[in-house]
DRENDO-1510 file (C-alpha; in Angstrom, 1 decimal, always signed):
<recs>
REC; n; res; u; v; w
REC; 1; MET; -24.1; -29.5; +20.2 .
REC; 2; ARG; -20.9; -28.7; +22.1 .
REC; 3; VAL; -18.5; -25.8; +21.2 .
REC; 4; THR; -15.7; -23.9; +22.9 .
REC; 5; ILE; -15.2; -20.3; +21.9 .
REC; 6; GLU; -13.1; -17.3; +23.1 .
REC; 7; ARG; -15.2; -14.7; +24.9 .
REC; 8; SER; -14.1; -11.5; +23.0 .
REC; 9; ALA; -14.7; -13.0; +19.5 .
REC; 10; PHE; -18.1; -14.3; +20.6 .
REC; 11; LEU; -19.1; -11.1; +22.3 .
REC; 12; LYS; -18.2; -9.0; +19.2 .
REC; 13; ALA; -20.4; -11.2; +16.9 .
REC; 14; LEU; -23.2; -11.4; +19.5 .
REC; 15; THR; -23.2; -7.6; +20.0 .
REC; 16; HIS; -23.5; -7.1; +16.2 .
REC; 17; VAL; -26.5; -9.5; +15.7 .
REC; 18; GLN; -28.5; -9.0; +18.9 .
REC; 19; SER; -29.1; -5.3; +18.4 .
REC; 20; VAL; -31.8; -6.1; +15.8 .
REC; 21; VAL; -33.8; -8.1; +18.3 .
REC; 22; GLU; -36.7; -6.1; +19.8 .
REC; 23; ARG; -36.8; -6.0; +23.6 .
REC; 24; ARG; -40.5; -6.9; +23.6 .
REC; 25; ASN; -41.8; -9.5; +21.2 .
REC; 26; THR; -45.2; -11.1; +20.8 .
REC; 27; ILE; -43.5; -14.0; +18.9 .
REC; 28; PRO; -41.1; -15.8; +21.4 .
REC; 29; ILE; -38.7; -17.1; +18.8 .
REC; 30; LEU; -37.9; -13.5; +17.6 .
REC; 31; SER; -36.4; -12.8; +21.1 .
REC; 32; ASN; -33.8; -15.6; +20.4 .
REC; 33; VAL; -30.6; -15.8; +18.4 .
REC; 34; LEU; -30.0; -18.8; +16.2 .
REC; 35; VAL; -26.7; -20.5; +17.1 .
REC; 36; GLN; -25.4; -22.9; +14.5 .
REC; 37; ALA; -22.1; -24.8; +15.1 .
REC; 38; GLY; -20.2; -26.7; +12.4 .
REC; 39; GLU; -17.1; -26.6; +10.2 .
REC; 40; GLY; -14.9; -24.8; +12.7 .
REC; 41; GLU; -17.2; -21.8; +13.3 .
REC; 42; VAL; -20.3; -20.7; +15.1 .
REC; 43; ARG; -22.8; -18.8; +13.0 .
REC; 44; LEU; -25.2; -16.4; +14.8 .
REC; 45; THR; -28.4; -15.2; +13.2 .
REC; 46; ALA; -31.0; -12.7; +14.6 .
REC; 47; THR; -34.0; -11.1; +12.9 .
REC; 48; ASP; -37.1; -9.0; +13.5 .
REC; 49; LEU; -38.7; -10.3; +10.2 .
REC; 50; ASP; -37.7; -7.1; +8.4 .
REC; 51; ILE; -33.9; -7.2; +9.0 .
REC; 52; GLU; -31.7; -10.2; +9.4 .
REC; 53; ILE; -28.1; -10.1; +10.6 .
REC; 54; ILE; -25.7; -13.1; +10.3 .
REC; 55; GLU; -22.2; -13.2; +11.6 .
REC; 56; SER; -19.8; -16.2; +11.8 .
REC; 57; THR; -16.8; -16.5; +14.2 .
REC; 58; PRO; -14.2; -19.3; +14.6 .
REC; 59; ALA; -14.8; -21.8; +17.3 .
REC; 60; ASP; -13.6; -25.3; +18.4 .
REC; 61; ILE; -16.6; -27.6; +17.5 .
REC; 62; ALA; -16.6; -30.8; +19.5 .
REC; 63; LYS; -20.1; -31.6; +18.3 .
REC; 64; ALA; -22.0; -29.8; +15.5 .
REC; 65; GLY; -25.6; -28.7; +16.0 .
REC; 66; ALA; -28.0; -25.8; +16.3 .
REC; 67; THR; -30.3; -24.2; +18.9 .
REC; 68; THR; -31.9; -20.8; +19.7 .
REC; 69; VAL; -31.4; -19.0; +23.0 .
REC; 70; PRO; -32.6; -15.6; +24.3 .
REC; 71; ALA; -30.4; -13.0; +22.5 .
REC; 72; HIS; -30.2; -10.2; +25.1 .
REC; 73; MET; -29.8; -12.6; +28.0 .
REC; 74; LEU; -26.9; -14.4; +26.3 .
REC; 75; HIS; -25.3; -11.1; +25.4 .
REC; 76; ASP; -25.5; -9.9; +29.0 .
REC; 77; ILE; -24.0; -13.1; +30.3 .
REC; 78; VAL; -21.0; -13.0; +27.8 .
REC; 79; ARG; -20.5; -9.3; +28.4 .
REC; 80; LYS; -20.2; -9.8; +32.1 .
REC; 81; LEU; -17.6; -12.5; +31.9 .
REC; 82; PRO; -13.9; -11.6; +32.4 .
REC; 83; ASP; -11.7; -10.9; +29.4 .
REC; 84; GLY; -9.9; -13.9; +28.0 .
REC; 85; ALA; -12.5; -16.3; +29.3 .
REC; 86; GLN; -13.2; -19.5; +27.3 .
REC; 87; LEU; -16.9; -20.3; +26.9 .
REC; 88; GLU; -18.3; -23.7; +26.5 .
REC; 89; ILE; -21.8; -23.9; +25.0 .
REC; 90; GLU; -23.5; -27.3; +25.2 .
REC; 91; GLN; -26.9; -28.7; +24.5 .
REC; 92; GLY; -27.5; -32.2; +25.8 .
REC; 93; PRO; -30.4; -34.6; +25.4 .
REC; 94; ASP; -32.8; -32.0; +26.7 .
REC; 95; SER; -33.3; -29.8; +23.7 .
REC; 96; GLY; -35.2; -27.2; +25.7 .
REC; 97; ARG; -32.0; -26.2; +27.7 .
REC; 98; VAL; -28.6; -24.9; +26.7 .
REC; 99; SER; -25.8; -24.8; +29.2 .
REC; 100; VAL; -23.1; -22.1; +29.1 .
REC; 101; PHE; -19.9; -22.7; +31.1 .
REC; 102; ALA; -17.0; -20.2; +31.7 .
REC; 103; GLY; -14.5; -20.8; +34.5 .
REC; 104; ARG; -16.6; -21.4; +37.7 .
REC; 105; SER; -19.7; -19.9; +36.1 .
REC; 106; ARG; -22.5; -22.0; +34.8 .
REC; 107; PHE; -25.8; -20.9; +33.2 .
REC; 108; ALA; -28.7; -22.9; +31.9 .
REC; 109; LEU; -30.9; -21.1; +29.4 .
REC; 110; GLN; -34.3; -21.9; +27.9 .
REC; 111; ALA; -34.0; -22.9; +24.3 .
REC; 112; LEU; -36.5; -23.1; +21.4 .
REC; 113; PRO; -36.3; -25.4; +18.4 .
REC; 114; PRO; -34.0; -24.1; +15.6 .
REC; 115; ASP; -36.5; -25.3; +13.0 .
REC; 116; ASP; -39.0; -22.7; +14.2 .
REC; 117; PHE; -36.5; -19.8; +13.6 .
REC; 118; PRO; -37.7; -17.7; +10.6 .
REC; 119; ASP; -35.6; -17.5; +7.5 .
REC; 120; LEU; -35.6; -14.1; +5.8 .
REC; 121; ASN; -35.2; -15.7; +2.4 .
REC; 122; ALA; -34.0; -12.9; +0.1 .
REC; 123; GLY; -34.8; -14.9; -3.0 .
REC; 124; GLU; -33.1; -13.8; -6.2 .
REC; 125; LEU; -31.0; -10.7; -5.9 .
REC; 126; PRO; -30.1; -9.9; -9.6 .
REC; 127; HIS; -28.3; -6.6; -9.1 .
REC; 128; ARG; -24.9; -6.9; -7.5 .
REC; 129; PHE; -22.1; -4.4; -7.1 .
REC; 130; SER; -19.4; -3.5; -4.6 .
REC; 131; LEU; -18.3; -0.1; -3.2 .
REC; 132; ALA; -15.8; +1.1; -0.6 .
REC; 133; ALA; -17.1; +1.2; +2.9 .
REC; 134; ASN; -16.1; +4.9; +3.1 .
REC; 135; ASP; -18.2; +5.7; +0.1 .
REC; 136; LEU; -21.2; +3.9; +1.6 .
REC; 137; LYS; -20.7; +5.7; +4.9 .
REC; 138; GLY; -20.6; +9.0; +3.1 .
REC; 139; LEU; -23.8; +8.4; +1.2 .
REC; 140; ILE; -25.5; +7.5; +4.5 .
REC; 141; ASP; -24.0; +10.1; +6.8 .
REC; 142; LYS; -24.8; +13.0; +4.4 .
REC; 143; THR; -28.5; +12.0; +4.0 .
REC; 144; ARG; -29.8; +10.0; +7.0 .
REC; 145; PHE; -30.5; +13.1; +9.2 .
REC; 146; ALA; -33.2; +14.1; +6.7 .
REC; 147; ILE; -35.1; +10.8; +6.9 .
REC; 148; SER; -38.8; +11.4; +7.9 .
REC; 149; THR; -40.1; +9.9; +11.1 .
REC; 150; GLU; -43.7; +10.6; +10.1 .
REC; 151; GLU; -45.2; +7.1; +9.8 .
REC; 152; THR; -48.1; +8.2; +7.6 .
REC; 153; ARG; -45.7; +9.1; +4.8 .
REC; 154; TYR; -44.0; +5.7; +5.1 .
REC; 155; TYR; -42.3; +6.1; +1.7 .
REC; 156; LEU; -40.1; +8.9; +3.2 .
REC; 157; ASN; -39.0; +6.7; +6.1 .
REC; 158; GLY; -35.7; +5.7; +4.5 .
REC; 159; ILE; -33.0; +6.6; +2.1 .
REC; 160; TYR; -33.8; +6.5; -1.6 .
REC; 161; LEU; -30.9; +4.7; -3.3 .
REC; 162; HIS; -30.9; +4.8; -7.1 .
REC; 163; GLU; -28.8; +5.1; -10.3 .
REC; 164; VAL; -28.6; +8.3; -12.3 .
REC; 165; PRO; -27.9; +6.7; -15.8 .
REC; 166; ALA; -27.3; +10.0; -17.7 .
REC; 167; GLN; -24.5; +11.1; -15.2 .
REC; 168; LYS; -23.3; +7.6; -14.4 .
REC; 169; LEU; -23.9; +8.1; -10.7 .
REC; 170; LEU; -25.2; +6.2; -7.7 .
REC; 171; ARG; -27.3; +8.7; -5.6 .
REC; 172; ALA; -28.8; +8.7; -2.1 .
REC; 173; VAL; -31.6; +11.0; -1.2 .
REC; 174; ALA; -33.7; +11.6; +2.0 .
REC; 175; THR; -36.3; +14.1; +2.8 .
REC; 176; ASP; -39.0; +14.8; +5.4 .
REC; 177; GLY; -40.8; +17.5; +3.4 .
REC; 178; HIS; -39.0; +20.3; +5.3 .
REC; 179; ARG; -35.5; +19.5; +4.2 .
REC; 180; LEU; -33.8; +17.4; +1.6 .
REC; 181; ALA; -30.3; +15.8; +1.6 .
REC; 182; GLN; -28.6; +14.4; -1.5 .
REC; 183; ALA; -25.3; +12.7; -1.9 .
REC; 184; GLN; -23.8; +10.8; -4.8 .
REC; 185; ILE; -20.7; +8.8; -6.0 .
REC; 186; ALA; -19.5; +7.6; -9.3 .
REC; 187; ARG; -21.6; +4.6; -10.4 .
REC; 188; PRO; -20.0; +1.3; -9.2 .
REC; 189; LYS; -19.6; -1.4; -11.8 .
REC; 190; GLY; -22.6; -3.7; -11.8 .
REC; 191; CYS; -25.3; -1.3; -10.6 .
REC; 192; GLU; -26.4; -0.4; -14.1 .
REC; 193; GLY; -30.1; -0.9; -14.5 .
REC; 194; MET; -30.8; -1.4; -10.8 .
REC; 195; PRO; -34.2; -0.3; -9.6 .
REC; 196; GLY; -34.6; +2.7; -7.3 .
REC; 197; VAL; -35.0; +1.3; -3.7 .
REC; 198; ILE; -36.0; +2.9; -0.4 .
REC; 199; VAL; -33.8; +1.5; +2.4 .
REC; 200; PRO; -35.7; +1.7; +5.8 .
REC; 201; ARG; -34.5; +3.9; +8.6 .
REC; 202; LYS; -33.8; +1.0; +11.0 .
REC; 203; THR; -31.7; -0.8; +8.4 .
REC; 204; VAL; -29.8; +2.5; +7.8 .
REC; 205; LEU; -29.0; +2.8; +11.5 .
REC; 206; GLU; -28.0; -0.8; +11.8 .
REC; 207; LEU; -25.7; -0.5; +8.8 .
REC; 208; VAL; -24.1; +2.7; +10.2 .
REC; 209; ARG; -23.3; +0.9; +13.5 .
REC; 210; LEU; -22.0; -2.3; +11.8 .
REC; 211; ILE; -19.7; -0.6; +9.3 .
REC; 212; GLU; -18.1; +1.7; +11.9 .
REC; 213; GLY; -14.3; +1.2; +11.6 .
REC; 214; GLU; -14.7; -0.8; +8.4 .
REC; 215; ASP; -12.5; +0.3; +5.5 .
REC; 216; GLY; -12.8; -2.6; +3.0 .
REC; 217; GLU; -15.3; -3.3; +0.2 .
REC; 218; ILE; -19.0; -3.8; +0.9 .
REC; 219; GLU; -20.8; -6.2; -1.4 .
REC; 220; VAL; -24.4; -5.0; -2.2 .
REC; 221; ALA; -27.0; -7.3; -3.8 .
REC; 222; LEU; -30.6; -6.2; -4.3 .
REC; 223; SER; -34.0; -6.8; -6.0 .
REC; 224; SER; -37.0; -4.6; -6.0 .
REC; 225; SER; -38.1; -5.9; -2.5 .
REC; 226; LYS; -34.9; -6.8; -0.6 .
REC; 227; ILE; -31.3; -5.7; -0.2 .
REC; 228; ARG; -28.2; -7.4; +1.2 .
REC; 229; PHE; -24.9; -6.0; +2.4 .
REC; 230; SER; -22.0; -8.4; +2.9 .
REC; 231; TRP; -18.5; -7.8; +4.2 .
REC; 232; GLY; -16.0; -10.0; +6.2 .
REC; 233; ALA; -18.0; -12.5; +8.2 .
REC; 234; LEU; -21.1; -10.2; +8.4 .
REC; 235; VAL; -24.3; -10.3; +6.3 .
REC; 236; LEU; -27.2; -7.9; +6.7 .
REC; 237; THR; -30.4; -8.6; +4.7 .
REC; 238; SER; -33.4; -6.2; +4.8 .
REC; 239; LYS; -36.8; -5.8; +3.3 .
REC; 240; LEU; -37.2; -2.5; +1.4 .
REC; 241; ILE; -40.0; +0.0; +1.8 .
REC; 242; ASP; -42.7; -0.8; -0.7 .
REC; 243; GLY; -43.6; +2.6; -2.0 .
REC; 244; THR; -42.8; +5.3; -4.5 .
REC; 245; PHE; -40.3; +8.0; -3.6 .
REC; 246; PRO; -41.5; +11.4; -4.7 .
REC; 247; ASP; -39.9; +13.3; -7.7 .
REC; 248; TYR; -37.4; +15.1; -5.4 .
REC; 249; ASP; -35.7; +16.8; -8.4 .
REC; 250; ARG; -38.7; +19.1; -8.7 .
REC; 251; VAL; -38.1; +20.7; -5.3 .
REC; 252; ILE; -34.5; +21.5; -5.9 .
REC; 253; PRO; -34.5; +25.2; -7.0 .
REC; 254; ARG; -32.6; +26.1; -10.2 .
REC; 255; HIS; -32.5; +29.9; -10.1 .
REC; 256; ASN; -31.4; +30.9; -6.6 .
REC; 257; ASP; -29.1; +33.8; -7.5 .
REC; 258; LYS; -28.4; +35.3; -4.1 .
REC; 259; VAL; -25.2; +33.8; -2.7 .
REC; 260; LEU; -24.3; +34.0; +1.0 .
REC; 261; GLU; -21.0; +32.6; +2.3 .
REC; 262; VAL; -20.2; +32.2; +6.0 .
REC; 263; ASP; -17.6; +30.5; +8.2 .
REC; 264; THR; -19.0; +27.1; +9.0 .
REC; 265; ALA; -17.9; +26.8; +12.6 .
REC; 266; VAL; -18.7; +30.4; +13.5 .
REC; 267; PHE; -22.1; +30.2; +11.9 .
REC; 268; ALA; -23.0; +26.9; +13.6 .
REC; 269; SER; -21.9; +28.2; +17.0 .
REC; 270; ALA; -23.9; +31.4; +16.6 .
REC; 271; VAL; -27.1; +29.4; +15.6 .
REC; 272; ASP; -26.6; +27.1; +18.6 .
REC; 273; ARG; -26.3; +30.1; +21.0 .
REC; 274; VAL; -29.2; +32.2; +19.8 .
REC; 275; SER; -31.5; +29.1; +19.5 .
REC; 276; THR; -31.2; +28.6; +23.3 .
REC; 277; ILE; -34.0; +31.2; +23.5 .
REC; 278; SER; -36.2; +29.6; +20.8 .
REC; 279; SER; -39.3; +27.6; +21.7 .
REC; 280; GLU; -38.9; +23.8; +21.7 .
REC; 281; LYS; -41.8; +23.5; +19.2 .
REC; 282; GLY; -40.8; +26.2; +16.6 .
REC; 283; ARG; -37.0; +26.4; +16.9 .
REC; 284; ALA; -37.1; +29.3; +14.5 .
REC; 285; VAL; -34.1; +31.5; +13.9 .
REC; 286; LYS; -34.2; +34.6; +11.7 .
REC; 287; LEU; -31.4; +35.5; +9.3 .
REC; 288; ASN; -31.1; +39.1; +8.5 .
REC; 289; ILE; -28.7; +39.2; +5.5 .
REC; 290; SER; -27.1; +42.3; +4.2 .
REC; 291; SER; -23.8; +43.4; +2.5 .
REC; 292; GLY; -20.9; +42.0; +4.5 .
REC; 293; LYS; -22.8; +40.7; +7.5 .
REC; 294; LEU; -25.4; +38.3; +8.8 .
REC; 295; VAL; -27.5; +38.9; +11.9 .
REC; 296; LEU; -29.1; +35.9; +13.6 .
REC; 297; SER; -32.0; +36.6; +15.9 .
REC; 298; VAL; -34.6; +34.8; +17.9 .
REC; 299; ASN; -37.6; +36.4; +19.5 .
REC; 300; ASN; -39.6; +34.2; +21.9 .
REC; 301; PRO; -42.5; +35.9; +23.8 .
REC; 302; ASP; -42.2; +33.4; +26.6 .
REC; 303; SER; -38.5; +33.6; +27.3 .
REC; 304; GLY; -36.9; +36.6; +25.7 .
REC; 305; SER; -34.8; +37.4; +22.7 .
REC; 306; ALA; -31.3; +36.8; +21.4 .
REC; 307; GLU; -29.2; +38.3; +18.6 .
REC; 308; GLU; -25.7; +37.7; +17.2 .
REC; 309; GLU; -23.8; +39.2; +14.3 .
REC; 310; VAL; -21.6; +37.1; +12.0 .
REC; 311; ALA; -19.2; +38.2; +9.3 .
REC; 312; ALA; -20.4; +37.1; +5.9 .
REC; 313; THR; -19.8; +37.5; +2.2 .
REC; 314; TYR; -23.0; +38.7; +0.4 .
REC; 315; ASP; -23.5; +41.3; -2.3 .
REC; 316; SER; -27.2; +41.1; -3.3 .
REC; 317; GLU; -30.2; +43.1; -1.9 .
REC; 318; PRO; -30.9; +42.6; +1.8 .
REC; 319; LEU; -33.0; +39.6; +2.8 .
REC; 320; ASP; -34.8; +38.4; +5.9 .
REC; 321; ILE; -35.4; +34.7; +6.0 .
REC; 322; GLY; -36.2; +32.2; +8.8 .
REC; 323; PHE; -35.2; +28.6; +9.3 .
REC; 324; ASN; -35.6; +25.8; +11.9 .
REC; 325; SER; -32.3; +26.1; +13.9 .
REC; 326; LYS; -32.0; +22.3; +14.4 .
REC; 327; TYR; -32.2; +21.7; +10.7 .
REC; 328; LEU; -29.5; +24.3; +10.1 .
REC; 329; LEU; -27.3; +22.6; +12.7 .
REC; 330; ASP; -27.9; +19.2; +11.2 .
REC; 331; ILE; -26.7; +20.4; +7.8 .
REC; 332; ALA; -23.8; +22.4; +9.2 .
REC; 333; SER; -22.6; +19.2; +10.9 .
REC; 334; GLN; -22.2; +17.6; +7.5 .
REC; 335; ILE; -20.1; +20.6; +6.0 .
REC; 336; LYS; -16.5; +19.7; +6.2 .
REC; 337; SER; -15.2; +22.9; +4.5 .
REC; 338; ASP; -14.3; +26.0; +6.5 .
REC; 339; GLN; -17.0; +27.9; +4.5 .
REC; 340; THR; -20.7; +27.1; +3.8 .
REC; 341; THR; -22.5; +28.5; +0.8 .
REC; 342; PHE; -26.2; +29.4; +0.8 .
REC; 343; GLN; -28.0; +30.0; -2.5 .
REC; 344; LEU; -31.2; +32.0; -1.8 .
REC; 345; ALA; -34.1; +33.4; -3.8 .
REC; 346; ASP; -36.5; +35.0; -1.4 .
REC; 347; ALA; -38.0; +34.6; +2.1 .
REC; 348; GLY; -40.6; +32.1; +0.9 .
REC; 349; SER; -38.6; +29.9; -1.4 .
REC; 350; PRO; -36.4; +26.8; -0.7 .
REC; 351; THR; -32.7; +27.5; -0.1 .
REC; 352; ILE; -29.8; +25.4; -1.3 .
REC; 353; ILE; -26.9; +24.8; +1.1 .
REC; 354; ARG; -23.6; +23.5; -0.2 .
REC; 355; ASP; -20.2; +22.4; +1.0 .
REC; 356; PRO; -17.7; +24.2; -1.4 .
REC; 357; GLY; -15.3; +21.3; -1.0 .
REC; 358; ASP; -17.8; +18.6; -1.8 .
REC; 359; GLU; -19.6; +18.9; -5.1 .
REC; 360; GLN; -21.3; +15.5; -4.6 .
REC; 361; ALA; -23.5; +16.7; -1.8 .
REC; 362; LEU; -26.5; +19.1; -1.8 .
REC; 363; TYR; -29.0; +20.2; +0.9 .
REC; 364; VAL; -32.3; +22.0; +0.4 .
REC; 365; LEU; -34.0; +23.7; +3.3 .
REC; 366; MET; -37.6; +25.1; +3.4 .
REC; 367; PRO; -37.9; +28.5; +5.1 .
REC; 368; MET; -40.1; +29.3; +8.2 .
REC; 369; ARG; -42.2; +32.3; +9.0 .
REC; 370; VAL; -40.6; +34.3; +11.7 .
</recs>
């Protein structure tokens, strides 16, 4: 194999694929990136056996071939080369070595046989549809903060992506048992009859990173066990979480009749300030809600107390309710409108939080004792 490739194009593709490679691997081949050269392009593949990322980039192919080299080491080498450098990658008769040349620099890297590189064969992916990158970003950004990190409830460790046939919607939901985030878009053509799938947290994070700045269409193909996202020269394939997502609709309250409206930025800043006093473990902030005003307070026996009054619109009976301040801030960061609406019932029941300018998003937050 012998190829010549421009440094910036190679670095971009290498940066995309190598991030899925774990720093420590008990299986040596999983530390490597598969490099395949042919038909005017270099194809890079990396996997951790759960996620596979493939990206192709144009190159001058003097001799076609394939090899695998340490992913992070190759990335570091290319990253440290000067802008505009031309790389030459060559594998001679010794298949256990790959040479990388750039200007006066020369590197010889250990290689492993490409035949040993695992193929994350997706099999048949019968359900296929496409959606705008911005729509996919919206579904992810509005829900991913609520993904559970508790490994024992593995079925909550991802975003539940499913069709809502009656309303012709594609909906994303995430919950960790303390909060729930839901976002939806009009059902794209082709996703009718798709199974509900749980996309793992790591896949979600990789996808967010990869589609940053993308504004075209994303092709989605899935089965009950795998999902594939394709756009441009990039393909991300992932296993899905094998589990049953809970009936989240049951925890969304239907009769919260007390409505509180606050300025989003003012409220978030006040929560941030008073929570400075809260304990790292509890992070509880108390909301004392009465006609025309909201008082936020924190009382921590170990460090002191804090209180701040915020103007609010509210015309029901007074209510004291506590929430985790971090959860409030996570939700507030997703509200794009100037105002945030809280729909409350009582101090012990879940609260709905909405963005008045976005009817397709909904957040549910469980209260805390304060």
